[in-house]
C-alpha positions as CSV (number, residue, x, y, z in Angstrom):
1,M,0.0,0.0,0.0
2,S,1.5,3.3,-1.1
3,K,1.7,6.0,1.7
4,I,0.9,9.6,0.8
5,H,1.7,12.4,3.1
6,I,0.1,15.9,2.5
7,S,1.2,18.8,4.6
8,L,0.1,22.4,4.7
9,V,3.0,24.8,4.8
10,G,3.0,28.2,6.6
11,G,5.5,30.1,8.6
12,Q,6.0,27.3,11.1
13,T,8.0,24.7,9.2
14,A,9.1,22.4,12.1
15,P,5.8,20.6,12.6
16,V,5.6,20.0,8.9
17,Y,9.1,18.4,8.9
18,H,8.5,16.4,12.0
19,G,5.2,15.1,10.7
20,I,6.9,13.8,7.5
21,I,9.7,12.1,9.4
22,D,7.2,10.5,11.8
23,S,5.0,9.3,8.9
24,L,7.8,8.0,6.7
25,P,5.7,8.1,3.5
26,D,6.4,7.0,0.0
27,Q,5.4,10.4,-1.4
28,V,5.1,13.9,0.0
29,I,2.9,16.7,-1.2
30,L,3.6,20.2,0.2
31,I,0.8,22.7,-0.1
32,H,2.1,26.2,-0.1
33,S,1.2,29.8,-1.0
34,E,3.3,32.2,-2.9
35,Q,4.4,33.6,0.5
36,S,5.4,30.3,2.0
37,E,7.2,28.8,-1.1
38,K,10.6,29.4,0.5
39,E,9.5,27.5,3.5
40,A,8.3,24.6,1.3
41,L,11.6,24.5,-0.5
42,R,13.5,24.4,2.8
43,I,11.4,21.4,3.9
44,K,11.9,19.7,0.5
45,N,15.7,20.1,0.8
46,E,15.6,18.7,4.4
47,I,13.6,15.5,3.9
48,P,15.0,12.3,2.4
49,I,11.8,11.7,0.4
50,A,10.9,13.2,-3.0
51,A,8.3,16.0,-2.6
52,E,5.8,17.6,-4.9
53,L,5.1,21.3,-4.4
54,C,1.6,22.5,-4.9
55,K,0.7,26.2,-4.8
56,L,-2.6,27.2,-3.4
57,D,-4.4,30.5,-2.9
58,P,-4.4,31.4,0.8
59,V,-7.8,33.1,1.1
60,D,-10.2,32.4,-1.8
61,L,-12.5,29.7,-0.4
62,Q,-13.9,28.7,-3.8
63,Q,-10.5,28.2,-5.3
64,I,-9.3,26.4,-2.1
65,F,-12.1,23.9,-2.0
66,S,-11.9,23.3,-5.7
67,A,-8.2,22.6,-5.6
68,V,-8.5,20.3,-2.5
69,E,-11.3,18.3,-4.1
70,K,-9.3,18.0,-7.3
71,L,-6.3,16.8,-5.3
72,A,-8.3,14.2,-3.3
73,A,-9.7,12.8,-6.6
74,R,-6.1,11.8,-7.6
75,F,-5.8,9.0,-5.0
76,R,-7.0,5.5,-5.1
77,E,-8.8,3.8,-2.2
78,S,-5.8,1.4,-1.9
79,E,-3.5,4.3,-1.0
80,S,-3.0,5.4,2.6
81,I,-3.2,9.2,3.0
82,T,-2.1,11.3,6.0
83,V,-2.9,15.1,6.0
84,N,-1.0,17.3,8.4
85,I,-2.9,20.5,9.1
86,S,-0.5,21.9,11.7
87,S,0.7,24.8,9.6
88,G,-0.7,27.0,6.8
89,P,-3.7,29.4,6.7
90,K,-6.9,28.5,8.6
91,P,-9.1,28.2,5.4
92,W,-6.7,25.5,4.2
93,S,-7.2,23.5,7.4
94,V,-10.9,23.7,7.2
95,A,-11.0,22.7,3.5
96,F,-8.6,19.8,3.9
97,Y,-10.4,18.5,6.9
98,S,-13.8,18.8,5.3
99,V,-12.8,16.9,2.1
100,F,-10.3,14.3,3.4
101,S,-12.2,13.4,6.6
102,Q,-14.8,11.8,4.4
103,M,-12.3,9.4,2.9
104,K,-11.9,6.1,4.7
105,N,-8.2,5.8,3.7
106,A,-7.2,9.3,5.0
107,V,-6.1,10.4,8.5
108,I,-6.0,14.0,9.6
109,E,-3.3,14.9,12.1
110,Y,-2.1,17.9,14.0
111,I,1.3,18.4,15.7
112,D,1.2,20.6,18.8
113,Q,4.0,22.7,20.5
114,N,5.1,19.8,22.6
115,N,5.8,17.7,19.5
116,K,2.9,15.4,19.9
117,V,1.0,14.1,16.9
118,W,-2.8,14.1,17.4
119,S,-5.0,12.1,15.2
120,F,-8.5,13.6,14.4
121,T,-9.6,10.0,13.6
122,D,-9.2,8.3,17.0
123,R,-8.1,11.4,19.0
124,K,-5.0,9.6,20.3
125,N,-1.5,11.1,20.3
126,H,2.1,10.0,20.3
127,S,5.4,11.9,20.5
128,V,7.7,12.4,17.5
129,N,11.5,12.6,17.5
130,F,12.8,16.1,17.9
131,D,15.8,17.3,15.9
132,M,17.2,20.6,17.1
133,D,19.6,21.3,14.2
134,A,16.9,20.4,11.6
135,Q,14.6,23.0,13.3
136,F,17.2,25.7,13.1
137,R,17.8,25.0,9.4
138,L,14.0,24.9,8.7
139,Y,13.6,28.4,10.1
140,G,16.6,29.6,8.0
141,N,19.0,29.9,10.9
142,P,21.5,27.1,10.9
143,L,23.5,26.9,14.1
144,K,27.2,26.0,13.4
145,N,29.0,28.1,16.0
146,Y,28.5,27.1,19.6
147,K,30.1,25.3,22.6
148,C,28.8,21.9,23.8
149,F,28.5,21.6,27.5
150,S,30.4,18.3,27.2
151,D,33.4,20.2,25.9
152,Y,34.1,21.8,29.3
153,T,36.5,19.9,31.6
154,D,36.9,19.5,35.3
155,A,39.7,22.1,35.1
156,D,37.1,24.6,33.6
157,R,34.7,23.8,36.4
158,S,37.5,24.4,39.0
159,V,38.4,27.7,37.4
160,V,34.8,28.9,37.5
161,E,34.8,28.3,41.2
162,K,37.9,30.3,41.6
163,I,36.5,33.1,39.5
164,R,33.4,33.3,41.6
165,E,35.6,33.5,44.8
166,M,37.7,36.4,43.3
167,R,34.5,38.3,42.3
168,N,33.0,37.9,45.8
169,F,36.3,39.1,47.3
170,N,36.4,42.5,45.5
171,F,33.5,43.0,43.1
172,K,34.5,46.4,41.8
173,D,38.2,45.6,41.0
174,F,37.2,42.2,39.5
175,N,34.7,43.9,37.1
176,D,37.1,46.7,36.2
177,L,40.0,44.4,35.4
178,T,38.0,41.8,33.4
179,M,36.1,44.5,31.4
180,Q,39.3,46.4,30.6
181,M,41.1,43.3,29.3
182,A,38.1,42.0,27.4
183,K,38.0,45.4,25.5
184,K,41.8,45.1,24.8
185,P,42.4,41.4,24.0
186,N,45.8,42.1,22.6
187,E,47.1,43.4,25.9
188,T,48.5,41.0,28.4
189,S,48.2,43.0,31.6
190,Q,46.0,45.4,33.4
191,T,46.7,47.2,36.7
192,L,44.4,49.4,38.8
193,P,45.3,52.3,41.1
194,S,44.4,50.0,44.1
195,G,47.3,47.7,43.1
196,S,44.9,44.9,41.9
197,H,46.1,43.4,38.6
198,L,45.4,40.8,36.0
199,T,48.1,39.3,33.8
200,W,48.0,36.8,30.9
201,F,51.0,34.6,30.4
202,T,50.8,33.5,26.7
203,K,53.3,30.7,26.9
204,E,51.7,29.1,30.0
205,K,48.2,30.0,28.8
206,E,47.2,31.1,32.2
207,F,46.1,34.2,34.1
208,E,47.5,35.5,37.3
209,F,44.8,37.4,39.1
210,V,45.6,39.5,42.2
211,L,43.0,41.5,44.0
212,K,43.6,43.9,46.9
213,K,41.1,45.1,49.4
214,K,41.7,47.0,52.7
215,G,45.2,45.7,53.2
216,T,44.4,42.1,52.3
217,I,45.4,40.3,49.1
218,K,43.8,37.4,47.3
219,K,45.7,35.7,44.5
220,E,44.7,33.0,42.1
221,V,46.3,31.3,39.0
222,L,43.6,30.6,36.5
223,K,44.3,27.9,33.9
224,S,41.9,25.7,32.0
225,P,41.1,24.9,28.3
226,Q,38.3,27.6,28.2
227,V,39.7,30.0,30.7
228,R,39.6,33.1,28.5
229,Q,36.0,32.5,27.5
230,L,35.0,31.9,31.1
231,L,36.7,34.9,32.7
232,F,35.5,37.6,30.3
233,N,31.9,38.8,29.6
234,T,30.5,36.8,32.4
235,G,31.2,33.5,30.7
236,W,31.7,32.0,34.2
237,F,28.1,32.8,35.1
238,E,26.8,31.2,31.9
239,Y,28.7,28.1,32.7
240,E,27.4,28.0,36.3
241,I,23.8,28.1,34.9
242,A,24.6,25.4,32.3
243,L,26.1,23.3,35.1
244,I,22.8,23.6,37.1
245,L,20.7,22.9,34.0
246,S,22.8,19.8,33.3
247,Q,21.2,18.2,36.4
248,W,17.6,18.9,35.1
249,E,15.8,15.7,34.1
250,H,14.6,17.2,30.8
251,A,18.0,18.5,29.6
252,K,19.0,16.2,26.7
253,E,21.7,18.5,25.3
254,I,23.1,21.9,26.3
255,R,24.8,24.3,24.0
256,L,26.5,27.6,25.1
257,N,27.6,30.7,23.3
258,C,25.3,29.9,20.4
259,M,26.1,32.4,17.5
260,F,23.5,32.7,14.8
261,P,24.6,34.6,11.6
262,A,22.6,37.7,11.0
263,K,20.7,38.1,7.8
264,N,23.3,40.4,6.4
265,K,26.0,37.9,7.3
266,S,28.1,40.7,8.8
267,A,27.0,40.5,12.4
268,K,26.1,37.7,14.7
269,N,23.3,37.2,17.3
270,E,24.2,35.3,20.4
271,I,22.1,33.1,22.7
272,D,23.8,32.3,25.9
273,I,22.4,28.8,26.4
274,I,20.0,26.6,24.4
275,V,18.7,23.4,26.0
276,D,17.2,20.6,23.9
277,T,14.5,19.0,26.1
278,G,13.7,16.3,23.6
279,A,10.3,17.9,22.7
280,K,11.2,21.6,22.4
281,L,13.9,24.1,23.0
282,L,14.6,26.2,26.1
283,F,16.5,29.5,25.4
284,V,18.3,31.0,28.3
285,E,19.7,34.5,28.7
286,C,22.2,34.9,31.6
287,K,23.1,38.2,33.2
288,T,24.5,38.8,36.6
289,Q,22.0,41.7,36.7
290,I,19.8,43.6,34.2
291,K,21.2,47.1,33.5
292,N,19.2,47.8,30.3
293,I,15.6,46.8,30.0
294,T,15.9,46.6,26.2
295,D,17.9,43.4,26.7
296,I,14.6,41.7,27.4
297,D,13.1,42.9,24.1
298,K,16.2,41.6,22.2
299,F,16.0,38.3,23.9
300,H,12.3,37.9,23.2
301,S,12.8,38.7,19.5
302,A,15.7,36.2,19.2
303,V,13.7,33.4,20.7
304,K,10.9,33.9,18.2
305,N,13.3,34.2,15.3
306,Y,15.3,31.1,16.1
307,G,13.0,28.9,18.2
308,G,9.6,29.1,16.6
309,L,6.3,29.3,18.5
310,G,6.8,26.3,20.7
311,S,10.2,27.2,22.3
312,K,10.4,28.4,25.9
313,A,12.5,31.4,27.2
314,L,14.2,31.9,30.6
315,F,15.9,35.1,31.7
316,I,18.1,34.2,34.7
317,T,20.1,36.6,36.8
318,D,22.5,36.4,39.8
319,A,21.1,39.4,41.6
320,V,17.5,39.7,42.4
321,M,15.5,41.0,39.4
322,D,13.5,44.2,40.0
323,E,9.7,44.2,39.5
324,T,9.9,46.3,36.3
325,A,12.1,43.7,34.6
326,K,9.9,40.9,35.9
327,E,6.8,42.5,34.5
328,K,8.5,43.1,31.2
329,C,9.5,39.5,31.0
330,Q,6.0,38.3,31.9
331,D,4.5,40.4,29.2
332,S,6.8,38.7,26.7
333,S,6.1,35.2,28.0
334,I,9.7,34.9,29.4
335,L,10.3,32.9,32.6
336,T,12.4,34.7,35.2
337,F,14.7,33.3,38.0
338,S,17.5,34.6,40.2
339,L,20.1,32.6,42.0
340,Q,19.4,34.8,45.0
341,N,15.8,33.6,45.2
342,K,15.2,32.2,48.6
343,M,12.6,29.7,49.9
344,L,13.0,28.2,53.3
345,G,14.5,24.7,53.1
346,V,14.7,24.7,49.2
347,D,17.9,25.1,47.2
348,P,17.8,27.6,44.4
349,E,18.5,24.8,41.9
350,K,15.4,22.8,43.0
351,M,13.4,26.0,42.8
352,L,14.5,26.5,39.3
353,F,13.6,22.9,38.3
354,M,10.2,23.4,39.9
355,L,9.6,26.5,37.8
356,L,10.8,24.8,34.6
357,N,8.8,21.6,35.1
358,S,5.6,23.6,35.8
359,E,6.0,25.7,32.6
360,L,7.8,23.5,30.1
361,F,4.8,21.8,28.5
362,N,2.4,24.7,28.7
363,I,1.3,25.9,25.3
364,N,2.6,29.4,24.4
365,T,-0.1,31.9,23.6
366,K,2.0,34.9,22.7
């Protein structure tokens, strides 16, 4: 029996792709409009099955129903047909359901934001395999530049602990030195009037960090494979968050410093952490504290551009987030958390997991 898979193509390409991979048909027909032709071509190039592209008017009901009825007449009763109505304009969904639901050899299905396939025939569901890299490519944003959490070593973890101790010892001098050297990467040493200094030894590939405060001195030698990335631009904080998230039961893969090429190919857009949960993506923005409220808007836009409608967003800080920032995040459907959040008898890590578990599979409405 020949298996035919028909899928409606709109702006959300991931459910179309995952429906095809789940169905494993002999033939694929992608229904697209003039506006969604690029998306249909992306899907065609991504799947291992030959696909036929069929252009359809997105709004004219008479043309839509006529075309759908004509398409349905092509198939024999011996052929098995699956119609995925997850994407595309609403008039298409109505027309395809109206026509194909009358055919005994056709099944109408829908894939939700949690990557579950729902059958309109028996109303049962099952999960489909989720492919993070395929999703990025399908939305036109392939991710090639990133760090895997597994690339970090025990030496990196030890260095982060030392960096946190140095920062806690003298917050101001720590920030001044790391920011100055980050802005001048070709220089090997920075010294402050207080006598605190930071020196990079190129041959040894290590930092000597000396901080002074009220007559006391704290000194550390920082050496690890990722030490430069960890010391500057709060890379240490991003790794701390990734380390916590690695203990979360839904974290299948964690990537840090995810650099997406901008559309003009001259600039890059960075996401601090992306977590593959096996059903959807969690985008994480890490800042020790929020100094510019527009960072929230930028993060919200990036999640929509790169993650699609089903992805979740988390803005996590070290310092307690003020109410204005919390409200801004809430308006943008961004979860918020601070490592300084306190609850009697509950570790911050457990509080974070409780938050994520309660929100992960909720359907996004914004």
